[in-house]
N, C-alpha and C positions, 0 to 999 in steps of 0.2 A: 899277572894281574890278580889281585885279591878281590873277594866279594865285597869287602868294605871300601874299596877304592871308589872315588867319585870322579869319573871322567868329565872333562869340560871341553866344549868346542873352543878351538882357538879362533881369535879374531882375524880378519883380513881375507877370509875366503869368499869368493864370489860363488853364488849358487844359481843353477838354472834347472828348472823342472822340465823334463821331457817325457811326456806320456806317464809311465809309471816308474820313472827313474829320476834321480837327481844327480847332476854333475857338480862336483866341487872343484873349483879352480883356485889354486894357490899362486897368485901372481908373483910372490917373492921367489918361488922356485920354478915358475913356469911349468907347473904340473897340474894335471887334471885327474880326477878319480870319479868314475861312474858308479853310483850306488843303486842297487835294486831297491824296490819299495821297502823291503824289510830292513836293509842296512840304513836306508834313509830315516826310518822310524827310530832306529837305534841311535843314529847320529843326533837326531832331534832330542833324544832323552839325555844327552850328555850335557847337563846344565851345571855341573859342579856341585849339585845338591843330591842328586839321585845316585845311589850306590849301584855297583855292578849287580849285586844280588837283587836289588829292586828292579833294575832293568830286565834281568832274566825273568823275574816273577811276572812283570807286566807283559812281556812278550809271550810268555807261556799262557797267560790268561787270554791274550789277544789271538793266539794261534794254538788252541788246545789240541788240534789234530796234527800238529807238526812235531814229529818225533825229532829229538835232538836240537830243539830250538835254543836251549841253554848253551850248548856248544856253539851254535851259530852266532849267538850274541858275543861270546868270547872271541870267536874268529873275526867277526866284524870289528870289534873293538881293537884287536891286534892290528888289523889292516889300517884302521883309522889312526891308530897311534903311530904305526910305521910310516904313514903318509904325512905325519905331523899335523893332522887336522884335529886331533884331540890330545889332551895330556892329562896326567893324573894329579900333578901338583905344579901348577904354573900360574903365572899371571897372564891373562889373555890380552 
Protein backbone atom coordinates (compact mmCIF):
# COMPACT_ATOMS: atom_id res chain seq x y z
CA UNK A 1 0.00 0.00 0.00
CA UNK A 2 1.37 3.39 -1.01
CA UNK A 3 0.96 6.66 0.82
CA UNK A 4 -0.89 8.13 -2.13
CA UNK A 5 -3.49 5.32 -2.17
CA UNK A 6 -7.03 6.33 -1.25
CA UNK A 7 -8.74 3.45 0.53
CA UNK A 8 -12.53 3.32 0.38
CA UNK A 9 -15.00 1.36 2.49
CA UNK A 10 -16.96 -1.22 0.57
CA UNK A 11 -20.73 -1.16 0.66
CA UNK A 12 -22.82 -3.96 2.08
CA UNK A 13 -21.26 -4.21 5.52
CA UNK A 14 -23.42 -4.17 8.60
CA UNK A 15 -21.90 -2.41 11.58
CA UNK A 16 -22.60 -2.68 15.28
CA UNK A 17 -20.95 -0.57 17.95
CA UNK A 18 -20.19 -2.43 21.17
CA UNK A 19 -18.66 -0.35 23.95
CA UNK A 20 -15.39 0.89 22.43
CA UNK A 21 -15.35 -1.56 19.51
CA UNK A 22 -17.09 -1.85 16.16
CA UNK A 23 -18.09 -5.14 14.59
CA UNK A 24 -18.16 -5.24 10.79
CA UNK A 25 -20.26 -8.01 9.33
CA UNK A 26 -20.01 -9.01 5.69
CA UNK A 27 -23.24 -10.88 4.89
CA UNK A 28 -21.93 -11.90 1.46
CA UNK A 29 -19.10 -13.86 3.07
CA UNK A 30 -20.77 -14.59 6.43
CA UNK A 31 -17.72 -13.10 8.16
CA UNK A 32 -17.34 -10.66 11.01
CA UNK A 33 -14.40 -8.51 12.01
CA UNK A 34 -14.10 -6.79 15.38
CA UNK A 35 -12.30 -3.43 15.29
CA UNK A 36 -10.87 -1.74 18.33
CA UNK A 37 -11.49 2.00 18.68
CA UNK A 38 -8.37 2.96 16.74
CA UNK A 39 -9.07 0.59 13.85
CA UNK A 40 -12.68 1.81 13.77
CA UNK A 41 -11.44 5.39 13.37
CA UNK A 42 -9.15 4.28 10.54
CA UNK A 43 -12.01 2.44 8.84
CA UNK A 44 -14.14 5.56 9.15
CA UNK A 45 -11.47 7.60 7.37
CA UNK A 46 -11.51 5.27 4.36
CA UNK A 47 -13.70 7.50 2.23
CA UNK A 48 -11.96 7.20 -1.14
CA UNK A 49 -10.76 10.80 -0.85
CA UNK A 50 -8.33 10.63 2.06
CA UNK A 51 -4.89 9.20 1.26
CA UNK A 52 -3.03 6.70 3.41
CA UNK A 53 -0.49 9.46 4.20
CA UNK A 54 -3.30 11.74 5.35
CA UNK A 55 -4.83 9.00 7.51
CA UNK A 56 -1.43 8.42 9.11
CA UNK A 57 -1.02 12.15 9.75
CA UNK A 58 -4.51 12.49 11.26
CA UNK A 59 -3.99 9.50 13.52
CA UNK A 60 -0.56 10.78 14.60
CA UNK A 61 -2.16 14.10 15.53
CA UNK A 62 -5.00 12.38 17.37
CA UNK A 63 -2.61 10.07 19.27
CA UNK A 64 0.64 12.03 19.67
CA UNK A 65 1.86 9.80 22.51
CA UNK A 66 1.35 6.54 20.58
CA UNK A 67 4.67 5.37 19.18
CA UNK A 68 4.32 3.46 15.96
CA UNK A 69 0.85 4.77 15.10
CA UNK A 70 1.83 5.14 11.43
CA UNK A 71 2.65 1.43 11.26
CA UNK A 72 -0.56 0.65 13.15
CA UNK A 73 -2.48 2.48 10.41
CA UNK A 74 -0.78 0.39 7.72
CA UNK A 75 -1.42 -2.82 9.66
CA UNK A 76 -5.10 -1.95 10.15
CA UNK A 77 -5.52 -1.08 6.47
CA UNK A 78 -3.90 -4.38 5.49
CA UNK A 79 -6.34 -6.26 7.73
CA UNK A 80 -9.30 -4.30 6.38
CA UNK A 81 -8.20 -4.89 2.81
CA UNK A 82 -7.63 -8.59 3.51
CA UNK A 83 -11.13 -8.81 4.99
CA UNK A 84 -12.46 -7.21 1.80
CA UNK A 85 -13.99 -4.31 3.75
CA UNK A 86 -11.87 -1.65 2.01
CA UNK A 87 -10.30 -1.44 -1.38
CA UNK A 88 -7.90 0.89 -3.15
CA UNK A 89 -9.48 1.09 -6.59
CA UNK A 90 -13.00 -0.21 -6.67
CA UNK A 91 -16.57 0.70 -7.23
CA UNK A 92 -18.38 0.23 -3.93
